[in-house]
C-alpha positions, 0 to 999 in steps of 0.5 A: 587583869585591869579592866576599866581603863581611864585615858586624861588627854586624847591627844596624839598619844593618849589616844594610841594608848586607848586603842590598845587598850580597846584592842586588848578588850578594856572598857577604856574612858578617855577625858579630854578637856573639852567637848572639840577635844573629845570629838577630835579624840574619837575621830583620831581613833576611829581612822585608826582603826578603820585603817588597822582594819583595811590592813588586817589588823584588826577583824571587827573594828565596830567592836573594838571603838564600842569599848571607847567612850569620850567625854569631859568630866574628870569624875566619871574616872571614879571607877577606873582601876587604871588611870593613864596621864597622857596630857601636855608635857608641862610639870605643872598641869601634870601636878595639877591632875594628879592632885585632882585624880587622887581624888576621884579614884577609886581607892586601889586604883593605879595612877600611871603618867605617860610622861616622857621625862618628868620625874614620877616621883614630882607627880607622885608626891602630890597624891595620898597614894605614891605607892600606887604611881608610876611611869608607864611610857609608850612610844608613837605609835603606840599601836605598832610599837612594842615597847613601854618604859615602867618607871616605879618611883621610891615610893612605888609599890612592888605590887603596883610595878607586878601589875601593871607590868602584867597588864601591859606585857599579858594583856596589850602584847607590849615589851616592857623595860623596867626604868630608874625615875630619872629624867629621860628614863632609858631612851630618851636619856639616850635618844634626845642628845643624839637628836640635838647633836643632830641639830647643832650639826645643822645649826653651824652649817657643817651639813644640810638636814637631809644629808645628816638624815640621809647619813644616818639612814644609809650609813647606820641602817637607822629608819629614819634620820634624826631631824626627821624623828624630831619632826615626827617626836614634835619639836616642842615635845624634844625641846621639853624632853631636853629641858627636863634632862638639863634641869636634872642632869646639868649636861650640856648636851642635854641642853636644847641648841638656839635653833631649836627654841627659835624653831618652836617660838616660831611655831615650826613644830614637825609633821603635826605643824606641816613645817619642821626641819622639813615641810608636810603636807 
């Protein structure tokens, strides 16, 4: 049993991870970069938990919220048994964080990344405990989606993988799949080329965003179209994953299209920015 959980980064993914851990009865500490970000993380979790309670998904929301603390000091993570990193999808930022966490975390703590594309080995080798580093990749929205990708590197011990799988499946009630430590893992290695293909189709004038999405929803029974999904994921995240895939495999299908690059440069990042391929309130 892993009972004391740390989460670094309280954004959409980090707050979701913290929430599902608290729902499972864990003591959760989120560490954010500054006080405003910490306040935003706390508000995000409270809103999600209250909404779940209104829908009958949680019986005692106050008990769940009482299990979550939010702070700004990495040193407070010293007693955590598992620390999940959920910061920006930037390799340099993650490497810097893992160097710090390795010095702070207790000797037997597991260090896990929620990265959607960066090879785990690049994070593990900057620590003195590569055998205790792996990827635990959740999907958005974390409280709703059941899947978690477990990504051991070549250095991850079998014990670390086994403990992490038990935590994900037995404590959190998720379904884990085991992935090799390759950029994109399983889901994004399949999903991102699909989304990029839809962007290229729109970019070429072959079809509108609405028609592309309607085609996949109505013709292939997808719950939402690829361009609406890109808006939900975030176009900056889509771009980052595509670039990571292209850097590793050098396959043209992974290269981000010019339209995607221009939209990210313009700040049209999808739902979180109010505008991407579609406009949102």
